C-alpha positions as CSV (number, residue, x, y, z in Angstrom):
1,M,240.9,110.9,197.2
2,R,242.8,109.3,194.4
3,H,240.5,110.3,191.2
4,G,242.6,109.7,188.0
5,K,245.9,108.6,189.7
6,K,247.2,105.8,187.8
7,H,250.7,104.8,189.7
8,N,251.0,103.7,193.0
9,H,252.5,106.2,195.6
10,L,254.0,103.5,197.7
11,G,253.2,106.0,200.9
12,R,255.8,108.5,199.9
13,K,256.4,112.0,198.6
14,A,257.0,112.3,194.7
15,E,260.8,112.9,195.6
16,H,261.1,110.1,197.9
17,R,259.4,107.7,195.6
18,Q,261.6,108.9,192.4
19,A,264.4,108.3,194.6
20,L,263.3,104.6,195.6
21,L,262.7,103.6,192.0
22,M,266.2,105.0,191.0
23,N,267.9,103.0,193.5
24,L,265.9,99.8,192.9
25,S,266.5,100.3,189.0
26,I,270.2,100.6,189.8
27,A,270.2,97.5,191.9
28,L,268.2,95.4,189.5
29,I,270.5,96.4,186.8
30,T,273.8,95.5,188.5
31,H,272.8,92.3,190.0
32,K,269.8,91.1,187.5
33,R,267.4,89.9,190.0
34,I,266.5,91.5,193.3
35,T,263.7,90.7,196.1
36,T,261.5,93.4,197.3
37,T,257.6,93.7,197.9
38,L,255.3,93.2,195.3
39,A,254.0,96.8,195.1
40,K,257.8,98.2,194.6
41,A,258.2,95.3,192.2
42,K,255.0,96.5,189.9
43,A,256.2,100.0,190.1
44,L,259.8,99.3,189.1
45,R,258.7,97.5,186.2
46,V,256.5,100.2,185.1
47,H,259.6,102.5,185.8
48,L,262.2,100.7,184.1
49,E,260.8,98.8,181.0
50,P,260.8,102.1,179.1
51,L,264.5,102.6,179.9
52,V,265.3,99.2,178.6
53,T,263.8,100.1,175.5
54,K,265.7,103.0,175.3
55,A,268.8,101.0,175.9
56,K,268.0,98.8,172.7
57,D,269.2,101.8,170.7
58,D,272.7,102.9,171.7
59,S,272.9,106.7,171.2
60,T,274.3,109.7,172.8
61,H,270.7,111.0,173.2
62,N,269.2,107.8,174.7
63,R,272.2,107.6,177.2
64,R,271.6,110.9,178.3
65,V,267.8,110.5,178.6
66,V,268.4,107.3,180.6
67,F,271.0,108.9,182.9
68,S,268.7,111.5,183.8
69,Y,266.6,108.7,185.5
70,L,269.2,106.6,187.0
71,Q,272.3,109.1,188.1
72,N,274.6,106.3,187.8
73,K,277.4,105.9,185.2
74,E,278.3,102.2,185.9
75,A,274.5,101.4,185.6
76,I,274.3,103.2,182.3
77,K,277.2,101.3,181.0
78,E,275.8,98.0,182.1
79,L,272.5,98.7,180.8
80,F,273.8,100.1,177.2
81,D,276.5,97.3,176.8
82,V,275.0,94.1,178.3
83,I,271.4,94.3,178.8
84,G,270.7,96.4,175.7
85,P,271.9,94.1,173.0
86,K,270.5,90.8,174.9
87,V,267.1,92.2,174.6
88,G,267.4,93.9,171.1
89,D,265.3,91.3,169.5
90,R,262.8,91.3,172.2
91,P,259.5,93.6,171.3
92,G,258.6,94.3,175.4
93,G,258.3,92.6,178.5
94,Y,262.0,92.6,179.7
95,L,261.2,91.9,183.3
96,R,259.6,89.1,185.4
97,I,258.1,89.1,188.6
98,I,257.6,85.9,190.9
99,K,255.6,86.2,193.9
100,I,257.3,84.4,196.8
101,G,254.9,84.7,199.7
102,F,254.9,86.7,202.6
103,R,257.4,88.7,204.7
104,R,257.2,87.1,208.2
105,S,257.6,90.3,210.1
106,D,254.8,92.3,208.8
107,A,253.0,89.7,206.2
108,S,253.4,91.9,202.9
109,D,253.6,90.3,199.7
110,M,257.2,89.6,198.5
111,A,258.5,89.0,195.1
112,I,261.3,88.7,192.8
113,I,261.9,90.9,190.0
114,E,264.5,89.9,187.4
115,F,265.4,90.3,183.5
116,V,263.8,87.5,181.8
117,D,266.9,86.8,179.4
118,F,269.4,86.9,182.1
119,N,267.6,83.8,183.9
120,E,268.9,80.3,182.4
121,L,266.7,78.3,184.8
122,Y,263.3,79.5,183.0
123,N,264.8,79.6,179.5
124,P,267.4,76.8,179.2
125,G,266.7,76.5,175.4
126,A,267.0,80.2,174.9
127,E,270.1,80.1,172.5
128,A,268.7,76.9,170.7
129,K,265.4,78.6,169.9
130,A,267.1,82.0,168.7
131,D,267.0,81.1,165.1
132,G,265.9,84.5,163.6
133,K,262.0,83.8,163.8
134,R,259.6,86.1,165.4
135,R,257.3,84.1,167.8
136,R,254.4,85.9,168.5
137,R,250.7,85.0,169.4
138,G,248.1,86.8,167.2
139,R,244.6,86.3,165.7
140,G,246.2,85.5,162.4
141,G,246.0,82.0,161.0
142,K,249.9,81.9,160.1
143,G,250.5,79.8,163.1
144,K,247.6,77.3,162.8
145,T,248.8,76.7,158.8
146,E,252.5,76.4,159.8
147,A,251.7,73.8,162.7
148,A,249.5,71.2,160.7
149,P,252.2,70.2,158.1
150,A,254.7,69.9,160.7
151,A,252.3,67.6,162.7
152,T,251.6,65.5,159.5
153,S,255.3,64.9,158.6
154,T,256.2,63.6,162.2
155,T,253.2,61.5,162.3
156,T,254.1,59.8,159.0
157,E,257.6,59.4,160.3
158,V,256.2,57.8,163.3
159,V,254.2,55.5,161.1
160,E,257.1,54.5,159.1
161,T,259.3,53.6,162.0
162,T,256.7,51.4,163.5
163,E,256.3,49.6,160.3
164,E,259.9,49.3,160.1
165,V,259.8,47.7,163.6
166,A,257.0,45.4,163.0
167,E,258.6,44.0,159.8
168,E,261.6,43.4,161.9
169,A,259.8,41.4,164.3
170,E,258.3,39.2,161.8
171,D,261.8,38.6,160.4
172,K,262.8,37.5,163.7
173,E,260.1,35.1,164.1
């Protein structure tokens, strides 16, 4: 029975599972996007996101801790030098899982797992949006009060422009 066991065993012993997650992590760090089964992608997200959080603070201790999980110098360099600074302001959620259907041979669920900040198709305005403001959804009324004045100012501009267009049309007649 699996009482109280919170992680997916993936049909492997512990050492095999750790080796699998290590190899998937190295592949994802080097390629920024990989295709695998949905169960492996979900397990990989749980395994890799704490390591990316450690990569945000580049210190010798954090490098050694992450190296104990990955055992690959090139992947550590890529993680701390490229990925860490790029996700430095993100409070979590560094990986995205996209379901892509079923594998033809055994009909297992397949998925693409990728780093969120390295895909320009899903966030094309990421450079324009990065103005230093934090955008998090919460229960506070801050977002509602900020959105209301912006909406009124745009509506007044639209009303003024339509009045100007109407005046120009009257002048032409």
